[in-house]
C-alpha positions in Angstrom: 94.1 138.3 164.8 94.8 136.6 168.2 98.1 134.9 169.1 98.2 132.8 172.2 101.9 132.2 173.2 102.9 129.3 175.4 106.5 128.3 176.1 105.6 124.9 177.4 103.5 121.9 176.2 99.9 122.7 175.2 97.3 122.4 177.9 93.5 122.8 178.4 94.0 126.2 180.1 95.6 127.8 177.1 93.1 126.1 174.7 90.3 127.7 176.8 92.0 131.1 176.6 92.5 130.8 172.9 88.7 130.3 172.4 87.6 132.7 175.1 89.9 135.6 174.0 89.1 134.9 170.3 85.4 135.1 170.9 85.8 138.3 172.9 87.9 139.9 170.2 85.9 138.4 167.4 89.2 137.3 165.9 89.2 136.0 162.3 92.5 134.2 162.9 93.5 132.5 166.1 97.1 131.3 166.4 98.3 129.1 169.2 102.1 128.9 169.6 103.6 126.3 171.9 106.8 124.3 172.2 104.9 121.0 172.0 101.3 120.0 171.3 99.3 117.2 172.7 97.3 115.2 170.2 93.9 116.1 171.7 94.6 119.8 171.3 95.6 119.5 167.7 92.4 117.5 167.1 90.4 120.2 168.8 91.8 122.9 166.5 91.1 120.7 163.5 87.6 120.2 164.6 87.1 124.0 164.9 88.5 124.4 161.4 86.1 121.7 160.1 83.1 123.3 161.9 81.9 125.0 158.7 82.6 128.6 159.8 84.8 129.9 157.0 85.3 133.2 158.8 87.2 131.7 161.7 90.6 130.2 161.2 92.7 128.3 163.8 96.4 127.5 163.7 98.7 125.5 165.8 102.4 126.5 165.5 105.1 124.6 167.2 108.2 126.6 168.2 111.5 124.8 167.8 115.0 126.1 168.3 117.9 124.9 166.1 121.6 125.6 166.3 124.2 124.8 163.7 127.8 124.5 164.8 128.7 127.7 166.6 125.8 129.8 165.3 123.3 131.5 167.5 120.2 129.5 168.3 117.5 130.2 165.6 113.7 129.7 166.0 111.8 127.5 163.6 108.0 127.8 163.5 106.4 124.5 162.3 102.7 124.7 161.3 100.9 121.6 162.7 97.3 122.7 162.1 95.9 125.1 159.6 92.5 125.5 157.9 92.0 123.1 154.9 93.0 124.7 151.7 94.8 127.6 153.4 97.6 129.2 151.4 100.0 132.1 152.2 97.7 134.4 150.1 94.5 133.3 151.9 92.6 136.0 153.7 89.4 135.9 155.8 86.7 138.1 154.5 83.5 139.6 155.9 82.2 140.8 152.6 78.9 139.7 151.2 79.2 136.3 149.5 79.3 136.5 145.7 76.8 134.6 143.6 79.5 132.0 142.9 80.2 131.7 146.6 76.5 131.3 147.3 76.4 128.5 144.7 79.2 126.7 146.4 77.5 127.1 149.7 74.2 125.7 148.4 75.9 122.7 146.7 77.9 121.7 149.8 75.1 122.4 152.2 73.0 119.8 150.4 76.0 117.5 150.0 76.6 117.6 153.8 72.9 116.8 154.5 73.0 113.9 152.0 76.3 112.6 153.5 75.0 112.7 157.1 71.8 111.0 156.1 73.8 108.2 154.4 76.3 107.8 157.2 76.1 110.1 160.3 79.4 108.8 161.6 81.5 110.3 158.8 81.7 113.8 160.2 80.4 115.9 163.1 80.3 119.0 160.9 76.9 120.7 160.8 77.6 123.8 158.6 79.4 124.6 155.5 81.1 127.8 154.4 81.2 129.6 151.1 84.4 128.1 149.7 84.7 125.7 146.8 85.5 122.7 149.0 84.5 120.7 152.0 86.9 118.8 154.2 86.7 116.4 157.2 89.0 114.4 159.3 90.1 110.9 158.1 90.4 109.7 161.6 94.1 110.4 162.1 96.0 113.6 162.7 97.3 115.0 159.4 94.9 113.1 157.1 91.7 114.6 155.7 89.0 113.6 153.2 87.9 116.5 150.9 85.5 117.2 148.1 86.4 120.2 146.0 86.0 122.0 142.7 89.6 122.2 141.3 91.2 124.1 138.5 90.5 123.5 134.9 86.9 122.6 135.4 87.7 119.4 137.4 86.0 118.1 140.5 87.6 115.7 142.9 87.3 113.5 146.0 90.6 113.3 147.7 92.7 112.0 150.6 94.9 115.0 151.6 98.0 114.2 153.7 99.6 116.9 155.7 100.8 116.1 159.2 103.1 119.1 159.4 106.2 117.3 158.4 107.2 116.8 154.7 109.2 113.6 155.2 106.4 112.0 157.1 103.8 113.0 154.5 105.9 111.6 151.7 106.5 108.3 153.6 102.8 107.9 154.2 102.0 108.6 150.6 104.7 106.2 149.3 103.4 103.5 151.6 99.9 103.9 150.3 101.1 104.1 146.7 102.9 100.8 147.1 99.4 99.3 147.3 98.0 101.3 144.4 96.8 98.3 142.4 94.7 96.7 145.2 93.4 100.2 146.4 92.2 101.1 142.9 90.6 97.6 142.5 88.7 98.1 145.7 87.6 101.7 144.8 86.8 100.7 141.2 88.5 103.6 139.5 92.0 104.8 138.5 93.2 107.4 140.9 95.5 110.4 140.7 98.6 109.7 142.9 100.0 113.2 143.5 103.1 113.2 145.6 103.5 117.0 145.0 107.2 117.1 145.1 107.3 120.9 145.4 104.9 120.9 148.3 104.9 119.6 151.9 101.6 117.8 151.5 100.5 115.0 149.2 97.2 114.0 147.6 95.4 110.9 146.3 92.3 111.8 144.4 89.6 110.7 141.9 88.5 113.3 139.3 85.7 114.1 137.0 85.0 117.1 134.7 82.7 119.6 136.4 81.9 123.2 137.2 79.7 124.9 139.8 78.1 126.6 136.7 76.5 123.3 135.6 72.7 123.0 135.5 71.0 121.9 138.7 70.4 118.3 137.4 74.0 117.9 136.5 75.1 119.2 139.9 72.8 116.6 141.6 74.5 113.9 139.6 77.9 115.4 140.6 77.0 115.4 144.2 75.9 111.7 144.1 79.2 110.8 142.4 81.2 112.6 145.1 79.1 111.0 147.9 79.8 107.5 146.5 83.5 108.4 146.1 83.8 109.7 149.6 82.2 106.7 151.2 84.5 104.4 149.2 87.6 106.4 150.2 86.6 106.1 153.8 86.1 102.4 153.5 89.2 101.7 151.5 91.7 104.1 153.2 90.4 104.1 156.7 92.2 101.0 158.1 95.2 101.6 156.0 95.7 105.1 157.4 95.5 103.7 161.0 98.2 101.2 160.2 100.7 103.7 158.8 
């Protein structure tokens, strides 16, 4: 793990150090701590996380100091950027991919190729990892489109909202949900509006029953379904996200 500390606003010099030192140390996790982050640096870390290398993880953590009444100042570490789908129990691994991981890789590798052939402007990603999902920027910090195999044999296309601040996430979600009827009419399907009260993030998704264990023909149909859904999400949510 590499931790790059900066007690000022983020700058290009420290971004370069983070990448250079991380490459030299072959760090699985690179953490950049600063008192304030410029938007272009957050986007750079998100781009690195979206690059398809599931063995390299980048974090941006903003250091803030709070003081209540006469108490001593206390540090607060706010996570602004983290790998898509990262949880507190996530761990990078160098082990040989399992057959299931290889199946995910094969599925999303072909999905990415089909996606870029259909619309090369959707993402700059060129590689996929071995995880059960693929994610890409929705054009604004804190918003991502993702396609993933979820629990209970469900498969989804989603808009994932996590800009690092719970209140902002919920406000953005509520604003979009207030236009639920027209959004669902434009997409042509009923969506799952998941405010996720017990979490910082929120999600808007379309679902279908599926498993990576399906036969090849069924997986091809599933990929086509997700491709159509992702293109619709981008078309319908794109301008609305910018206007939030």
